[in-house]
Structure formats: C-alpha cells, structure tokens
All heavy atoms as an XYZ file, in Angstrom:
785
protein
N       0.843     -1.174      0.000
C       0.000      0.000      0.000
C       0.885      1.232      0.000
O       1.802      1.336      0.812
C      -0.904      0.003      1.253
O      -1.669     -1.201      1.274
C      -1.829      1.201      1.252
N       0.609      2.153     -0.880
C       1.355      3.395     -0.950
C       0.644      4.432     -0.090
O      -0.287      5.090     -0.542
C       1.462      3.858     -2.401
C       2.205      5.178     -2.541
O       2.712      5.702     -1.533
O       2.275      5.681     -3.673
N       1.083      4.585      1.144
C       0.447      5.524      2.056
C       0.754      6.972      1.714
O       0.213      7.880      2.329
C       0.826      5.207      3.502
C       0.257      3.907      3.970
C       1.089      2.832      4.212
C      -1.097      3.740      4.139
C       0.575      1.608      4.613
C      -1.625      2.524      4.536
C      -0.789      1.465      4.775
N       1.599      7.196      0.718
C       1.859      8.537      0.227
C       0.946      8.931     -0.921
O       0.990     10.058     -1.392
N       0.102      8.006     -1.361
C      -0.832      8.291     -2.455
C      -1.883      9.300     -2.000
O      -2.182      9.436     -0.813
C      -1.506      6.999     -2.915
N      -2.452      9.988     -2.964
C      -3.435     11.033     -2.675
C      -4.590     10.534     -1.806
O      -5.085     11.261     -0.948
C      -3.997     11.624     -3.968
C      -2.978     12.467     -4.711
O      -1.958     12.852     -4.105
O      -3.212     12.745     -5.907
N      -5.025      9.298     -2.025
C      -6.141      8.756     -1.242
C      -5.841      8.734      0.252
O      -6.750      8.813      1.073
C      -6.483      7.336     -1.695
C      -7.101      7.297     -3.076
O      -7.528      8.358     -3.582
O      -7.165      6.197     -3.651
N      -4.570      8.597      0.602
C      -4.186      8.483      2.011
C      -3.679      9.789      2.611
O      -3.534      9.882      3.829
C      -3.106      7.412      2.182
C      -3.608      6.023      1.888
C      -3.323      5.398      0.684
C      -4.372      5.334      2.823
C      -3.785      4.129      0.409
C      -4.848      4.065      2.557
C      -4.551      3.472      1.345
O      -5.017      2.208      1.076
N      -3.382     10.770      1.781
C      -2.803     12.008      2.313
C      -3.785     13.167      2.332
O      -3.406     14.272      2.716
C      -1.541     12.410      1.509
O      -1.879     12.525      0.131
C      -0.431     11.403      1.704
N      -5.024     12.936      1.952
C      -6.021     13.999      2.018
C      -6.212     14.424      3.477
O      -6.621     13.617      4.310
C      -7.358     13.525      1.436
C      -7.321     13.220     -0.033
C      -7.079     14.447     -0.884
O      -7.474     15.553     -0.535
N      -6.400     14.258     -2.005
N      -5.882     15.661      3.778
C      -6.080     16.186      5.129
C      -5.062     15.723      6.151
O      -5.249     15.932      7.348
N      -3.987     15.108      5.720
C      -2.965     14.653      6.656
C      -1.594     14.761      6.005
O      -1.477     14.830      4.787
C      -3.236     13.234      7.140
C      -3.096     12.181      6.093
C      -3.418     10.759      6.544
N      -2.908     10.428      7.834
C      -3.600      9.764      8.771
N      -4.813      9.358      8.522
N      -3.068      9.487      9.926
N      -0.580     14.761      6.823
C       0.794     14.860      6.323
C       1.207     13.556      5.638
O       0.678     12.484      5.935
C       1.748     15.159      7.475
N       2.150     13.673      4.725
C       2.716     12.511      4.043
C       3.322     11.575      5.093
O       3.837     12.029      6.117
C       3.795     12.988      3.057
C       4.267     11.926      2.138
N       5.204     10.993      2.513
C       3.927     11.644      0.854
C       5.425     10.175      1.491
N       4.668     10.545      0.478
N       3.298     10.255      4.863
C       3.814      9.311      5.867
C       5.308      9.442      6.167
O       5.757      8.965      7.200
C       3.481      7.936      5.298
C       3.196      8.165      3.863
C       2.702      9.567      3.726
N       6.073     10.098      5.312
C       7.478     10.291      5.671
C       7.620     11.402      6.723
O       8.662     11.529      7.338
C       8.371     10.549      4.460
C       8.107     11.790      3.683
S       9.183     11.903      2.238
C      10.566     12.784      2.898
N       6.523     12.138      6.974
C       6.500     13.147      8.030
C       5.709     12.623      9.228
O       6.140     12.742     10.368
C       5.872     14.455      7.510
C       6.708     15.006      6.348
C       5.739     15.478      8.626
C       6.028     16.099      5.566
N       4.541     12.054      8.951
C       3.667     11.510      9.997
C       3.402     10.037      9.702
O       2.560      9.697      8.874
C       2.352     12.282     10.028
C       1.344     11.686     10.999
O       1.708     10.805     11.808
O       0.168     12.100     10.946
N       4.113      9.127     10.379
C       3.981      7.700     10.071
C       2.791      7.003     10.727
O       2.660      5.788     10.621
C       5.296      7.123     10.608
C       5.607      7.994     11.785
C       5.149      9.383     11.373
N       1.904      7.731     11.379
C       0.856      7.093     12.185
C      -0.037      6.142     11.379
O      -0.348      5.044     11.858
C       0.015      8.140     12.906
O      -0.600      9.013     11.985
N      -0.454      6.525     10.183
C      -1.318      5.648      9.386
C      -0.591      4.365      9.014
O      -1.142      3.264      9.124
C      -1.800      6.376      8.130
C      -2.770      5.601      7.241
C      -4.061      5.306      7.994
C      -3.057      6.390      5.975
N       0.653      4.477      8.605
C       1.443      3.289      8.242
C       1.646      2.403      9.466
O       1.550      1.177      9.367
C       2.778      3.693      7.635
C       3.649      2.500      7.312
C       4.770      2.778      6.376
N       5.823      3.588      6.925
C       6.973      3.778      6.318
N       7.213      3.251      5.133
N       7.893      4.513      6.865
N       1.900      2.999     10.616
C       2.104      2.209     11.835
C       0.852      1.424     12.197
O       0.940      0.258     12.594
C       2.535      3.113     12.988
C       3.894      3.779     12.838
C       4.115      4.798     13.942
C       5.007      2.750     12.812
N      -0.307      2.050     12.054
C      -1.569      1.353     12.334
C      -1.728      0.138     11.424
O      -2.114     -0.940     11.886
C      -2.759      2.291     12.124
C      -2.891      3.392     13.128
C      -3.975      4.375     12.732
O      -4.903      4.001     11.988
O      -3.888      5.536     13.161
N      -1.451      0.317     10.150
C      -1.599     -0.776      9.196
C      -0.551     -1.861      9.413
O      -0.838     -3.043      9.238
C      -1.552     -0.244      7.764
C      -2.841      0.359      7.320
N      -3.244      1.615      7.711
C      -3.824     -0.126      6.541
C      -4.418      1.870      7.190
N      -4.798      0.837      6.466
N       0.659     -1.474      9.780
C       1.699     -2.472     10.045
C       1.308     -3.370     11.205
O       1.486     -4.583     11.148
C       3.035     -1.800     10.362
C       3.835     -1.290      9.196
C       5.073     -0.569      9.700
C       4.227     -2.422      8.278
N       0.797     -2.770     12.246
C       0.417     -3.547     13.423
C      -0.665     -4.572     13.098
O      -0.723     -5.629     13.725
C      -0.050     -2.616     14.533
N      -1.500     -4.281     12.115
C      -2.599     -5.181     11.744
C      -2.267     -6.054     10.529
O      -3.086     -6.882     10.134
C      -3.852     -4.363     11.453
N      -1.095     -5.892      9.956
C      -0.737     -6.607      8.729
C      -0.710     -8.111      8.942
O      -0.283     -8.595      9.983
C       0.620     -6.133      8.223
N      -1.154     -8.833      7.933
C      -1.166    -10.296      7.999
C      -0.269    -10.928      6.948
O      -0.132    -12.140      6.892
C      -2.590    -10.818      7.834
C      -3.533    -10.356      8.921
C      -3.150    -10.973     10.264
N      -3.924    -10.398     11.329
C      -3.407     -9.746     12.369
N      -2.115     -9.590     12.461
N      -4.175     -9.262     13.303
N       0.324    -10.122      6.082
C       1.204    -10.655      5.050
C       2.466    -11.224      5.700
O       2.957    -10.686      6.682
C       1.601     -9.560      4.051
C       0.460     -8.991      3.259
C      -0.280     -7.870      3.983
O      -0.042     -7.571      5.137
N      -1.228     -7.265      3.292
N       3.006    -12.308      5.153
C       4.201    -12.915      5.746
C       5.474    -12.102      5.533
O       6.444    -12.260      6.260
C       4.311    -14.272      5.053
C       3.560    -14.102      3.773
C       2.485    -13.096      4.032
N       5.462    -11.211      4.531
C       6.622    -10.380      4.234
C       6.147     -8.946      4.055
O       5.190     -8.687      3.317
C       7.338    -10.844      2.943
C       8.538     -9.952      2.644
C       7.759    -12.292      3.048
N       6.810     -8.036      4.743
C       6.472     -6.617      4.621
C       7.669     -5.865      4.070
O       8.788     -6.017      4.575
C       6.073     -6.047      5.982
C       4.874     -6.723      6.634
C       4.697     -6.231      8.055
C       3.625     -6.467      5.819
N       7.439     -5.051      3.066
C       8.482     -4.261      2.419
C       8.172     -2.796      2.677
O       7.109     -2.307      2.302
C       8.494     -4.562      0.920
C       9.440     -3.764      0.044
C      10.887     -3.953      0.484
C       9.264     -4.182     -1.410
N       9.097     -2.110      3.334
C       8.892     -0.710      3.699
C       9.981      0.154      3.094
O      11.128     -0.287      2.959
C       8.961     -0.533      5.221
C       8.126     -1.446      6.090
C       8.441     -1.179      7.556
C       6.659     -1.224      5.813
N       9.623      1.388      2.791
C      10.651      2.353      2.454
C      10.698      3.381      3.583
O       9.669      3.763      4.123
C      10.402      3.014      1.100
C       9.111      3.808      1.049
O       8.152      3.427      1.735
O       9.047      4.803      0.315
N      11.900      3.761      3.950
C      12.111      4.775      4.977
C      12.998      5.840      4.352
O      14.104      5.551      3.900
C      12.767      4.181      6.243
C      13.099      5.274      7.245
C      11.848      3.138      6.869
N      12.482      7.064      4.321
C      13.187      8.172      3.685
C      13.677      9.134      4.760
O      12.901      9.568      5.614
C      12.272      8.909      2.685
C      13.005     10.071      2.035
C      11.745      7.947      1.635
N      14.958      9.442      4.698
C      15.574     10.384      5.625
C      15.808     11.718      4.923
O      15.713     11.816      3.716
C      16.911      9.827      6.121
C      16.896      8.430      6.723
C      18.303      8.035      7.147
C      15.921      8.333      7.880
N      16.134     12.715      5.690
C      16.485     14.010      5.129
C      15.643     15.117      5.736
O      14.765     14.889      6.574
N      15.932     16.326      5.309
C      15.166     17.482      5.770
C      13.749     17.380      5.243
O      13.518     17.001      4.109
C      15.845     18.774      5.312
C      17.191     18.955      5.951
C      18.352     18.624      5.277
C      17.288     19.412      7.264
C      19.589     18.756      5.877
C      18.530     19.545      7.879
C      19.668     19.215      7.180
O      20.882     19.333      7.781
N      12.783     17.655      6.089
C      11.385     17.528      5.704
C      10.798     16.162      6.009
O       9.607     15.951      5.859
N      11.630     15.230      6.440
C      11.150     13.898      6.825
C      11.016     13.839      8.345
O      11.479     14.729      9.058
C      12.122     12.829      6.326
N      10.406     12.782      8.831
C      10.256     12.584     10.278
C      11.633     12.661     10.941
O      12.613     12.150     10.402
C       9.611     11.220     10.541
C       9.213     11.017     11.956
N      10.111     10.661     12.932
C       8.006     11.128     12.558
C       9.475     10.559     14.080
N       8.189     10.843     13.880
N      11.732     13.270     12.121
C      13.045     13.424     12.757
C      13.688     12.124     13.228
O      14.904     12.067     13.390
C      12.779     14.360     13.937
C      11.315     14.316     14.161
C      10.681     13.955     12.848
N      12.899     11.071     13.433
C      13.461      9.793     13.886
C      12.519      8.647     13.509
O      11.854      8.061     14.365
C      13.695      9.820     15.397
C      14.501      8.640     15.908
O      14.884      7.765     15.092
O      14.760      8.592     17.124
N      12.449      8.314     12.220
C      11.494      7.283     11.803
C      11.746      5.926     12.438
O      10.802      5.184     12.731
C      11.645      7.235     10.285
C      12.937      7.889      9.978
C      13.210      8.848     11.092
N      12.988      5.579     12.691
C      13.274      4.268     13.292
C      12.685      4.164     14.695
O      12.236      3.095     15.096
C      14.776      4.012     13.316
N      12.664      5.260     15.427
C      12.089      5.236     16.775
C      10.599      4.921     16.729
O      10.066      4.295     17.650
C      12.329      6.569     17.486
N       9.926      5.341     15.678
C       8.499      5.050     15.508
C       8.276      3.627     15.006
O       7.367      2.939     15.455
C       7.870      6.044     14.530
C       7.977      7.491     14.943
C       7.030      7.860     16.065
O       5.995      7.180     16.234
O       7.325      8.827     16.776
N       9.101      3.200     14.072
C       8.917      1.890     13.441
C       9.429      0.721     14.271
O       8.824     -0.354     14.263
C       9.618      1.858     12.080
C       8.960      2.640     10.968
C       9.910      2.795      9.787
C       7.687      1.934     10.538
N      10.533      0.893     14.967
C      11.179     -0.228     15.665
C      10.251     -0.974     16.613
O      10.210     -2.210     16.569
C      12.442      0.249     16.378
N       9.496     -0.307     17.484
C       8.628     -1.075     18.385
C       7.581     -1.912     17.659
O       7.257     -3.021     18.087
C       7.952      0.001     19.246
C       8.813      1.201     19.120
C       9.450      1.128     17.761
N       7.064     -1.400     16.549
C       6.076     -2.147     15.773
C       6.748     -3.339     15.092
O       6.221     -4.454     15.113
C       5.384     -1.231     14.742
C       4.427     -2.017     13.868
C       4.657     -0.095     15.449
N       7.918     -3.110     14.511
C       8.650     -4.185     13.841
C       8.988     -5.295     14.835
O       8.861     -6.479     14.517
C       9.919     -3.640     13.153
C       9.528     -2.754     11.971
C      10.839     -4.770     12.707
C      10.679     -1.972     11.362
N       9.411     -4.924     16.036
C       9.761     -5.921     17.060
C       8.587     -6.831     17.386
O       8.775     -8.006     17.700
C      10.237     -5.225     18.335
C      11.606     -4.613     18.216
C      12.000     -3.802     19.424
O      11.152     -3.554     20.317
O      13.164     -3.387     19.489
N       7.379     -6.291     17.329
C       6.187     -7.068     17.683
C       5.643     -7.919     16.543
O       4.731     -8.715     16.751
C       5.081     -6.133     18.175
C       5.377     -5.563     19.547
O       6.239     -6.116     20.265
O       4.748     -4.549     19.909
N       6.177     -7.741     15.336
C       5.683     -8.498     14.188
C       6.380     -9.845     14.088
O       7.589     -9.934     14.232
C       5.917     -7.712     12.893
C       5.171     -6.393     12.762
C       5.631     -5.660     11.516
C       3.674     -6.626     12.730
N       5.620    -10.864     13.818
C       6.178    -12.199     13.628
C       6.221    -12.500     12.137
O       5.541    -13.397     11.653
C       5.332    -13.230     14.372
C       5.939    -14.613     14.310
O       7.167    -14.714     14.119
O       5.185    -15.594     14.428
N       6.985    -11.696     11.412
C       7.111    -11.869      9.959
C       8.363    -11.161      9.482
O       8.993    -10.423     10.215
C       5.875    -11.357      9.233
C       5.519     -9.938      9.575
C       4.142     -9.483      9.127
N       3.037    -10.343      9.355
C       2.350    -10.430     10.502
N       2.697     -9.706     11.514
N       1.331    -11.233     10.617
N       8.701    -11.416      8.224
C       9.867    -10.771      7.623
C       9.542     -9.305      7.358
O       8.508     -8.992      6.773
C      10.230    -11.420      6.294
C      10.645    -12.845      6.396
N      11.874    -13.222      6.866
C       9.985    -13.975      6.094
C      11.958    -14.533      6.839
N      10.822    -15.026      6.382
N      10.447     -8.421      7.770
C      10.321     -6.997      7.465
C      11.599     -6.574      6.751
O      12.693     -6.754      7.275
C      10.107     -6.145      8.729
C      10.035     -4.667      8.373
C       8.845     -6.586      9.463
N      11.429     -6.040      5.564
C      12.558     -5.590      4.759
C      12.388     -4.097      4.532
O      11.319     -3.642      4.117
C      12.622     -6.351      3.430
C      12.771     -7.851      3.720
C      13.767     -5.831      2.564
C      12.446     -8.750      2.592
N      13.442     -3.345      4.828
C      13.389     -1.889      4.728
C      14.369     -1.411      3.665
O      15.554     -1.761      3.719
C      13.727     -1.227      6.080
C      13.813      0.285      5.933
C      12.709     -1.607      7.143
N      13.864     -0.617      2.733
C      14.719      0.112      1.794
C      14.957      1.478      2.424
O      14.035      2.286      2.546
C      14.038      0.248      0.440
N      16.172      1.722      2.880
C      16.513      2.953      3.594
C      17.145      3.941      2.620
O      18.211      3.681      2.063
C      17.473      2.629      4.738
C      17.913      3.786      5.616
C      16.716      4.448      6.299
C      18.912      3.293      6.656
N      16.473      5.062      2.427
C      16.926      6.090      1.493
C      17.416      7.293      2.293
O      16.636      7.927      3.001
C      15.775      6.496      0.578
S      16.211      7.786     -0.594
N      18.709      7.554      2.216
C      19.256      8.682      2.944
C      20.734      8.825      2.690
O      21.324      8.067      1.912
N      21.330      9.790      3.354
C      22.757     10.066      3.213
C      23.378     10.223      4.598
O      22.688     10.479      5.586
C      22.971     11.327      2.388
N      24.672     10.076      4.649
C      25.393     10.117      5.924
C      25.154     11.407      6.699
O      25.113     11.396      7.929
C      26.891      9.920      5.677
N      24.957     12.511      6.014
C      24.779     13.797      6.694
C      23.327     14.144      6.997
O      23.051     15.248      7.464
C      25.410     14.914      5.859
C      26.927     14.814      5.810
O      27.516     14.219      6.734
O      27.519     15.316      4.838
N      22.400     13.248      6.742
C      21.002     13.538      7.042
C      20.822     13.746      8.540
O      21.497     13.104      9.351
C      20.088     12.408      6.559
C      19.860     12.454      5.063
O      19.978     13.554      4.476
O      19.565     11.404      4.477
N      19.906     14.638      8.936
C      19.760     14.956     10.362
C      19.336     13.776     11.233
O      19.590     13.771     12.438
C      18.701     16.064     10.378
C      18.033     16.018      9.054
C      19.007     15.413      8.094
N      18.720     12.762     10.646
C      18.281     11.596     11.425
C      19.442     10.665     11.764
O      19.311      9.835     12.663
C      17.223     10.802     10.668
C      15.955     11.560     10.407
C      16.010     12.411      9.151
O      17.048     12.592      8.526
N      14.872     12.963      8.774
N      20.532     10.773     11.044
C      21.670      9.883     11.261
C      21.460      8.556     10.557
O      20.814      7.657     11.098
N      21.988      8.431      9.371
C      21.798      7.231      8.553
C      22.203      5.959      9.291
O      21.431      4.994      9.362
C      22.591      7.365      7.247
C      22.544      6.171      6.297
C      21.140      5.984      5.750
C      23.536      6.375      5.159
N      23.389      5.946      9.864
C      23.875      4.741     10.547
C      23.030      4.400     11.770
O      22.741      3.230     12.032
C      25.345      4.887     10.941
C      26.275      4.918      9.737
O      25.890      4.415      8.660
O      27.390      5.453      9.875
N      22.611      5.407     12.512
C      21.777      5.169     13.698
C      20.405      4.628     13.302
O      19.864      3.733     13.973
C      21.624      6.457     14.501
N      19.844      5.147     12.219
C      18.549      4.652     11.746
C      18.663      3.195     11.319
O      17.826      2.364     11.676
C      18.038      5.516     10.587
C      17.691      6.931     10.982
C      16.509      7.009     11.905
O      15.421      6.502     11.614
N      16.695      7.632     13.049
N      19.707      2.903     10.574
C      19.921      1.522     10.121
C      20.078      0.586     11.317
O      19.456     -0.476     11.383
C      21.149      1.442      9.219
C      21.418      0.038      8.748
C      22.693     -0.064      7.904
N      22.642     -1.305      7.186
C      22.635     -1.426      5.875
N      22.711     -0.368      5.108
N      22.566     -2.603      5.304
N      20.900      0.981     12.278
C      21.148      0.134     13.447
C      19.864     -0.109     14.239
O      19.604     -1.238     14.676
C      22.216      0.772     14.331
N      19.056      0.912     14.414
C      17.812      0.760     15.178
C      16.833     -0.164     14.461
O      16.176     -1.002     15.096
C      17.182      2.124     15.420
N      16.726     -0.026     13.155
C      15.817     -0.892     12.394
C      16.300     -2.337     12.405
O      15.499     -3.267     12.564
C      15.676     -0.372     10.964
C      14.958      0.975     10.834
C      15.175      1.573      9.458
C      13.477      0.815     11.146
N      17.605     -2.533     12.259
C      18.155     -3.894     12.302
C      17.999     -4.501     13.692
O      17.676     -5.685     13.826
C      19.610     -3.888     11.862
C      19.765     -3.659     10.372
C      21.203     -3.539      9.910
O      22.104     -3.289     10.750
O      21.436     -3.686      8.697
N      18.208     -3.711     14.728
C      18.037     -4.210     16.101
C      16.590     -4.638     16.361
O      16.347     -5.545     17.156
C      18.468     -3.145     17.114
N      15.656     -4.007     15.670
C      14.238     -4.368     15.812
C      13.888     -5.636     15.046
O      12.807     -6.186     15.218
C      13.366     -3.213     15.342
N      14.809     -6.089     14.172
C      14.570     -7.325     13.439
C      14.386     -7.150     11.947
O      14.155     -8.138     11.234
N      14.478     -5.931     11.449
C      14.315     -5.708     10.018
C      15.615     -6.001      9.275
O      16.703     -5.854      9.821
C      13.899     -4.258      9.753
N      15.472     -6.412      8.044
C      16.596     -6.496      7.122
C      16.613     -5.151      6.398
O      15.602     -4.738      5.829
C      16.422     -7.649      6.117
C      17.512     -7.613      5.062
C      16.399     -8.981      6.846
N      17.747     -4.462      6.442
C      17.832     -3.115      5.881
C      18.798     -3.119      4.705
O      19.907     -3.643      4.806
C      18.296     -2.096      6.942
C      18.389     -0.696      6.347
C      17.352     -2.111      8.146
N      18.356     -2.518      3.611
C      19.191     -2.358      2.438
C      19.069     -0.926      1.950
O      18.094     -0.245      2.256
C      18.801     -3.367      1.329
O      19.669     -3.198      0.216
C      17.371     -3.213      0.909
N      20.044     -0.474      1.215
C      20.030      0.901      0.701
C      19.433      0.979     -0.696
O      19.351      2.037     -1.278
C      21.454      1.458      0.692
C      22.118      1.570      2.048
C      21.529      2.665      2.914
N      21.329      3.920      2.230
C      22.285      4.801      1.962
N      23.522      4.589      2.346
N      22.009      5.919      1.328
N      19.004     -0.133     -1.239
C      18.485     -0.180     -2.608
C      17.061     -0.713     -2.604
O      16.807     -1.801     -2.064
C      19.385     -1.091     -3.454
O      18.733     -1.525     -4.609
N      16.139      0.034     -3.221
C      14.769     -0.476     -3.272
C      14.666     -1.699     -4.175
O      13.859     -2.587     -3.929
C      13.772      0.613     -3.673
C      14.025      1.211     -5.023
O      14.994      0.888     -5.699
N      13.149      2.112     -5.426
N      15.507     -1.788     -5.208
C      15.514     -2.973     -6.063
C      15.990     -4.194     -5.276
O      15.406     -5.280     -5.382
C      16.394     -2.744     -7.292
N      17.029     -4.012     -4.494
C      17.530     -5.113     -3.652
C      16.474     -5.514     -2.627
O      16.247     -6.700     -2.383
C      18.834     -4.701     -2.980
C      19.480     -5.796     -2.207
N      19.964     -5.612     -0.936
C      19.704     -7.106     -2.505
C      20.461     -6.758     -0.494
N      20.311     -7.669     -1.420
N      15.812     -4.527     -2.032
C      14.756     -4.819     -1.061
C      13.634     -5.630     -1.703
O      13.123     -6.580     -1.112
C      14.210     -3.522     -0.472
N      13.264     -5.270     -2.926
C      12.207     -6.011     -3.625
C      12.632     -7.447     -3.908
O      11.835     -8.382     -3.749
C      11.845     -5.299     -4.923
N      13.894     -7.640     -4.301
C      14.386     -9.008     -4.537
C      14.374     -9.816     -3.246
O      13.989    -10.994     -3.234
C      15.786     -8.975     -5.146
C      15.808     -8.585     -6.606
C      17.159     -8.816     -7.261
N      18.244     -8.084     -6.625
C      18.616     -6.845     -6.927
N      17.961     -6.178     -7.856
N      19.630     -6.278     -6.310
N      14.797     -9.203     -2.149
C      14.784     -9.904     -0.856
C      13.361    -10.265     -0.449
O      13.116    -11.365      0.066
C      15.427     -9.027      0.229
C      16.926     -8.803      0.120
C      17.372     -7.769      1.162
C      17.682    -10.101      0.290
N      12.421     -9.364     -0.669
C      11.025     -9.642     -0.340
C      10.481    -10.795     -1.182
O       9.770    -11.665     -0.665
C      10.176     -8.394     -0.535
N      10.848    -10.816     -2.440
C      10.399    -11.899     -3.317
C      10.965    -13.242     -2.831
O      10.242    -14.239     -2.746
C      10.847    -11.635     -4.749
C      10.390    -12.683     -5.729
C      10.836    -12.359     -7.139
C      10.424    -13.481     -8.075
N      10.939    -13.268     -9.423
N      12.244    -13.255     -2.498
C      12.853    -14.488     -1.989
C      12.224    -14.926     -0.668
O      11.940    -16.111     -0.466
C      14.360    -14.274     -1.782
C      15.148    -14.142     -3.061
C      16.604    -13.746     -2.807
O      17.082    -13.898     -1.665
O      17.238    -13.257     -3.748
N      11.984    -13.974      0.227
C      11.415    -14.301      1.533
C       9.989    -14.842      1.405
O       9.542    -15.632      2.239
C      11.429    -13.070      2.449
N       9.296    -14.431      0.349
C       7.927    -14.917      0.162
C       7.863    -16.197     -0.654
O       6.793    -16.691     -0.955
C       7.078    -13.832     -0.494
O       7.537    -13.569     -1.804
N       9.048    -16.728     -1.010
C       9.090    -17.992     -1.728
C       9.013    -17.854     -3.232
O       8.851    -18.837     -3.943
N       9.118    -16.614     -3.714
C       8.983    -16.390     -5.163
C      10.293    -16.325     -5.888
O      11.355    -16.453     -5.466
C-alpha cells in the first residue's frame, strides 16, 4: 500500500512526516513479508526508526526496509539503520535489492 498516495494524504501529512497511518496498518498486517521504504532528510520525520522499531519488534514476519538517505542527514543514517536492524528488520540501501529480498522471503 502506498500511504503517500493522494487517497491516504487527504487532510494529513505525508507518511514520511507523519507515520501514524502506516504504523496502524503495520500492526494489523497479515502478510508474511512486509516491504517498507524509509526516507531520511530534511522535511522527513526526525526519527522514523524510533516510531517503526517497536512495531517491527512485535511483528512475527519478515520486514525488509529500503533505507533512502545520506550520511549527513539529520536523522543519522547509521543510527537509523542500526535501530531498524536491532528491531529485526533487514535493511538495504536499494529499493531494487529490497524487492528481490522480499520476493525471496515470500518464496517467489
């Protein structure tokens, strides 16, 4: 689900700023593999891993994160990666690689 699509952002901030809608859906997700993108930088949530990590820890499924950012981003690229990995996510810097990992994890 693209929570950044117009249908989901009417009257609310984009999920890279306000992750609440995505967090609600993640907690209720039933798919065996979840593929997420996390975008860092100015204008993005100040600490997306802090919001996502507790939800990821509670999920009993594969979580793969495509982490988009740079070393100088205010969120701290390495710290975000470490927090997501500590929560149990597989983190990659490439969305193509993340998609391949998700396909493999789902048996495809």
